[in-house]
MARTIBA-481680 format. One record per atom (N, C-alpha, C, O): residue number from 0; x, y, z; atom name. Coordinates in steps of 0.001 Angstrom, whole numbers. Layout:
BEGIN
REC resi      px      py      pz name
REC  NUM       X       Y       Z   CA
...
//
This chain:
BEGIN
REC resi      px      py      pz name
REC    0  136883  172004  226353    N
REC    0  137282  170849  227122   CA
REC    0  136989  171142  228588    C
REC    0  137272  172234  229080    O
REC    1  136422  170164  229277    N
REC    1  136109  170325  230691   CA
REC    1  137017  169423  231517    C
REC    1  137434  168353  231074    O
REC    2  137312  169886  232733    N
REC    2  138219  169177  233617   CA
REC    2  137543  168905  234949    C
REC    2  136648  169638  235371    O
REC    3  137986  167838  235607    N
REC    3  137467  167443  236907   CA
REC    3  138584  167619  237931    C
REC    3  139454  166760  238072    O
REC    4  138545  168747  238642    N
REC    4  139546  169043  239660   CA
REC    4  138904  169009  241038    C
REC    4  137759  169428  241206    O
REC    5  139638  168514  242015    N
REC    5  139261  168661  243413   CA
REC    5  140551  168938  244185    C
REC    5  141629  169002  243594    O
REC    6  140442  169100  245491    N
REC    6  141631  169449  246273   CA
REC    6  142742  168410  246139    C
REC    6  143922  168760  246115    O
REC    7  142368  167129  246051    N
REC    7  143365  166059  245975   CA
REC    7  144185  166083  244705    C
REC    7  145413  166156  244764    O
REC    8  143525  166023  243547    N
REC    8  144304  165971  242310   CA
REC    8  144916  167332  241974    C
REC    8  145977  167392  241354    O
REC    9  144264  168419  242374    N
REC    9  144834  169756  242120   CA
REC    9  146159  169908  242866    C
REC    9  147140  170383  242295    O
REC   10  146192  169510  244129    N
REC   10  147415  169657  244927   CA
REC   10  148527  168749  244398    C
REC   10  149674  169179  244276    O
REC   11  148190  167498  244086    N
REC   11  149207  166551  243626   CA
REC   11  149801  166976  242284    C
REC   11  151020  166987  242114    O
REC   12  148938  167325  241339    N
REC   12  149426  167680  240004   CA
REC   12  150207  168989  240003    C
REC   12  151230  169104  239328    O
REC   13  149728  169974  240758    N
REC   13  150358  171295  240708   CA
REC   13  151653  171379  241512    C
REC   13  152290  172433  241541    O
REC   14  152056  170271  242173    N
REC   14  153365  170262  242838   CA
REC   14  154489  170416  241819    C
REC   14  155543  170970  242129    O
REC   15  154263  169924  240603    N
REC   15  155324  169921  239589   CA
REC   15  155003  170772  238368    C
REC   15  155894  171408  237805    O
REC   16  153746  170788  237955    N
REC   16  153339  171481  236731   CA
REC   16  152110  172325  237060    C
REC   16  151243  171880  237812    O
REC   17  152025  173524  236514    N
REC   17  150880  174377  236834   CA
REC   17  149591  173820  236214    C
REC   17  149622  173127  235197    O
REC   18  148475  174138  236843    N
REC   18  147160  173717  236357   CA
REC   18  146930  174261  234946    C
REC   18  146392  173561  234087    O
REC   19  147330  175490  234712    N
REC   19  147174  176111  233385   CA
REC   19  147919  175304  232327    C
REC   19  147388  175071  231241    O
REC   20  149137  174877  232630    N
REC   20  149921  174087  231675   CA
REC   20  149281  172719  231423    C
REC   20  149219  172260  230282    O
REC   21  148810  172077  232481    N
REC   21  148171  170767  232336   CA
REC   21  146948  170867  231435    C
REC   21  146785  170070  230511    O
REC   22  146103  171833  231701    N
REC   22  144899  172002  230884   CA
REC   22  145240  172356  229440    C
REC   22  144574  171895  228513    O
REC   23  146269  173170  229248    N
REC   23  146671  173540  227886   CA
REC   23  147180  172324  227117    C
REC   23  146835  172140  225950    O
REC   24  148003  171491  227765    N
REC   24  148525  170288  227105   CA
REC   24  147381  169345  226739    C
REC   24  147347  168815  225628    O
REC   25  146445  169133  227662    N
REC   25  145340  168213  227386   CA
REC   25  144348  168773  226364    C
REC   25  143585  168013  225768    O
REC   26  144351  170071  226159    N
REC   26  143462  170696  225174   CA
REC   26  144088  170828  223795    C
REC   26  143394  171127  222824    O
REC   27  145381  170611  223702    N
REC   27  146122  170805  222454   CA
REC   27  145977  169569  221556    C
REC   27  146286  168456  221980    O
REC   28  145513  169762  220331    N
REC   28  145322  168620  219425   CA
REC   28  146645  168004  218947    C
REC   28  146634  166958  218298    O
REC   29  147777  168635  219257    N
REC   29  149083  168058  218905   CA
REC   29  149596  167110  219989    C
REC   29  150570  166389  219770    O
REC   30  148957  167106  221136    N
REC   30  149364  166237  222238   CA
REC   30  149135  164784  221850    C
REC   30  148100  164440  221280    O
REC   31  150105  163937  222160    N
REC   31  149997  162494  221874   CA
REC   31  149384  161808  223084    C
REC   31  149812  162022  224219    O
REC   32  148377  160982  222827    N
REC   32  147676  160273  223894   CA
REC   32  147695  158781  223588    C
REC   32  147379  158356  222477    O
REC   33  148076  157988  224601    N
REC   33  148052  156530  224474   CA
REC   33  147383  155962  225719    C
REC   33  147243  156653  226729    O
REC   34  146975  154712  225642    N
REC   34  146375  154052  226788   CA
REC   34  147398  153803  227879    C
REC   34  148598  153726  227616    O
REC   35  146917  153679  229097    N
REC   35  147751  153381  230248   CA
REC   35  147348  152001  230753    C
REC   35  146153  151710  230800    O
REC   36  148283  151144  231129    N
REC   36  147946  149776  231510   CA
REC   36  147346  149622  232904    C
REC   36  147141  148492  233347    O
REC   37  147061  150703  233603    N
REC   37  146484  150633  234947   CA
REC   37  145201  149815  234917    C
REC   37  144365  150005  234033    O
REC   38  145036  148903  235876    N
REC   38  143900  147989  235843   CA
REC   38  142682  148465  236621    C
REC   38  141600  147907  236440    O
REC   39  142810  149462  237470    N
REC   39  141703  149884  238316   CA
REC   39  140644  150729  237625    C
REC   39  139480  150700  238025    O
REC   40  141020  151475  236603    N
REC   40  140103  152327  235851   CA
REC   40  140742  152639  234498    C
REC   40  141932  152389  234305    O
REC   41  139982  153169  233583    N
REC   41  140516  153550  232282   CA
REC   41  141364  154804  232457    C
REC   41  140884  155834  232930    O
REC   42  142624  154699  232070    N
REC   42  143536  155842  232157   CA
REC   42  144285  155997  230847    C
REC   42  144421  155058  230063    O
REC   43  144767  157219  230637    N
REC   43  145541  157545  229448   CA
REC   43  146784  158311  229844    C
REC   43  146829  158957  230891    O
REC   44  147801  158231  228983    N
REC   44  149038  158991  229134   CA
REC   44  149102  160011  228007    C
REC   44  148891  159676  226841    O
REC   45  149392  161245  228358    N
REC   45  149500  162303  227362   CA
REC   45  150885  162936  227442    C
REC   45  151402  163187  228531    O
REC   46  151476  163189  226282    N
REC   46  152729  163927  226215   CA
REC   46  152543  165077  225241    C
REC   46  152090  164896  224111    O
REC   47  152901  166250  225704    N
REC   47  152764  167442  224876   CA
REC   47  153779  168477  225311    C
REC   47  154712  168173  226055    O
REC   48  153597  169690  224850    N
REC   48  154532  170775  225164   CA
REC   48  153765  171970  225728    C
REC   48  152650  172276  225305    O
REC   49  154401  172635  226700    N
REC   49  153793  173853  227231   CA
REC   49  154095  175012  226281    C
REC   49  154715  174812  225237    O
REC   50  153669  176201  226632    N
REC   50  153858  177366  225778   CA
REC   50  155302  177725  225510    C
REC   50  155599  178415  224534    O
REC   51  156210  177264  226367    N
REC   51  157632  177536  226203   CA
REC   51  158357  176395  225499    C
REC   51  159575  176445  225326    O
REC   52  157616  175367  225093    N
REC   52  158210  174251  224380   CA
REC   52  158723  173128  225260    C
REC   52  159283  172156  224753    O
REC   53  158545  173241  226559    N
REC   53  159009  172203  227480   CA
REC   53  158037  171026  227480    C
REC   53  156822  171224  227497    O
REC   54  158567  169804  227460    N
REC   54  157739  168608  227440   CA
REC   54  157001  168401  228748    C
REC   54  157560  168588  229828    O
REC   55  155723  168007  228639    N
REC   55  154888  167747  229808   CA
REC   55  154241  166381  229637    C
REC   55  153754  166049  228556    O
REC   56  154238  165590  230707    N
REC   56  153633  164263  230740   CA
REC   56  152477  164294  231734    C
REC   56  152649  164732  232872    O
REC   57  151298  163831  231313    N
REC   57  150115  163841  232180   CA
REC   57  149420  162492  232089    C
REC   57  149213  161966  230995    O
REC   58  149058  161930  233241    N
REC   58  148191  160753  233289   CA
REC   58  146812  161264  233679    C
REC   58  146680  162047  234620    O
REC   59  145786  160823  232959    N
REC   59  144431  161292  233249   CA
REC   59  143417  160185  232998    C
REC   59  143717  159178  232356    O
REC   60  142219  160390  233515    N
REC   60  141116  159463  233286   CA
REC   60  139890  160266  232867    C
REC   60  139687  161374  233363    O
REC   61  139074  159735  231972    N
REC   61  137841  160441  231630   CA
REC   61  136792  160179  232709    C
REC   61  136684  159068  233226    O
REC   62  136034  161201  233036    N
REC   62  134917  161082  233962   CA
REC   62  133688  161609  233239    C
REC   62  133763  162580  232486    O
REC   63  132575  160968  233472    N
REC   63  131332  161358  232811   CA
REC   63  130429  161988  233853    C
REC   63  129934  161316  234758    O
REC   64  130223  163293  233713    N
REC   64  129465  164074  234682   CA
REC   64  128320  164766  233950    C
REC   64  128545  165555  233032    O
REC   65  127103  164466  234360    N
REC   65  125905  165063  233749   CA
REC   65  125917  164919  232232    C
REC   65  125560  165851  231512    O
REC   66  126328  163751  231751    N
REC   66  126315  163470  230323   CA
REC   66  127459  164080  229539    C
REC   66  127478  163992  228311    O
REC   67  128415  164696  230221    N
REC   67  129556  165306  229538   CA
REC   67  130850  164647  229999    C
REC   67  130965  164206  231142    O
REC   68  131814  164589  229097    N
REC   68  133121  164039  229440   CA
REC   68  133998  165129  230036    C
REC   68  134167  166198  229450    O
REC   69  134549  164845  231201    N
REC   69  135513  165715  231861   CA
REC   69  136820  164926  231978    C
REC   69  136799  163718  232213    O
REC   70  137924  165590  231818    N
REC   70  139218  164937  231997   CA
REC   70  139695  165192  233419    C
REC   70  139750  166334  233874    O
REC   71  140037  164114  234111    N
REC   71  140533  164222  235485   CA
REC   71  142020  163891  235494    C
REC   71  142392  162719  235433    O
REC   72  142880  164915  235569    N
REC   72  144316  164656  235673   CA
REC   72  144636  163928  236976    C
REC   72  144094  164255  238032    O
REC   73  145516  162944  236888    N
REC   73  145908  162151  238050   CA
REC   73  147314  162526  238502    C
REC   73  147570  162676  239697    O
REC   74  148218  162675  237549    N
REC   74  149577  163107  237872   CA
REC   74  150163  163820  236673    C
REC   74  149726  163624  235539    O
REC   75  151163  164655  236939    N
REC   75  151801  165409  235861   CA
REC   75  153230  165754  236265    C
REC   75  153525  165995  237435    O
REC   76  154100  165769  235272    N
REC   76  155470  166226  235517   CA
REC   76  156087  166648  234186    C
REC   76  155597  166312  233108    O
REC   77  157184  167399  234307    N
REC   77  157921  167796  233113   CA
REC   77  158735  166613  232621    C
REC   77  159157  165766  233408    O
REC   78  158950  166562  231331    N
REC   78  159762  165509  230719   CA
REC   78  161194  166010  230672    C
REC   78  161477  167109  230194    O
REC   79  162088  165175  231182    N
REC   79  163505  165522  231194   CA
REC   79  164240  164629  230217    C
REC   79  163921  163447  230088    O
REC   80  165215  165184  229533    N
REC   80  166047  164370  228632   CA
REC   80  166859  163402  229455    C
REC   80  167391  163739  230512    O
REC   81  166939  162204  228948    N
REC   81  167747  161183  229593   CA
REC   81  169211  161460  229314    C
REC   81  169592  161735  228177    O
REC   82  170020  161389  230336    N
REC   82  171459  161594  230159   CA
REC   82  172101  160280  229786    C
REC   82  171788  159244  230373    O
REC   83  172999  160310  228812    N
REC   83  173663  159063  228402   CA
REC   83  175082  159016  228872    C
REC   83  175785  158039  228614    O
//
């Protein structure tokens, strides 16, 4: 799996979740991916687990570079249980 990182998305995403965790979640075939309703470009929402079992949520868009698909993470954060 290839990723599209630059200073902008790397800094924004890694404020909350490490780059290693984001790439691992997006590479894991157990991760659930659904469409995102954003109208400006095709985006997806992914939910998966890091190596410690903690839930991770990532929004990403596919980018096509030199005939290959790269995943460009847009935002990421840990999933927290809702308190009732």
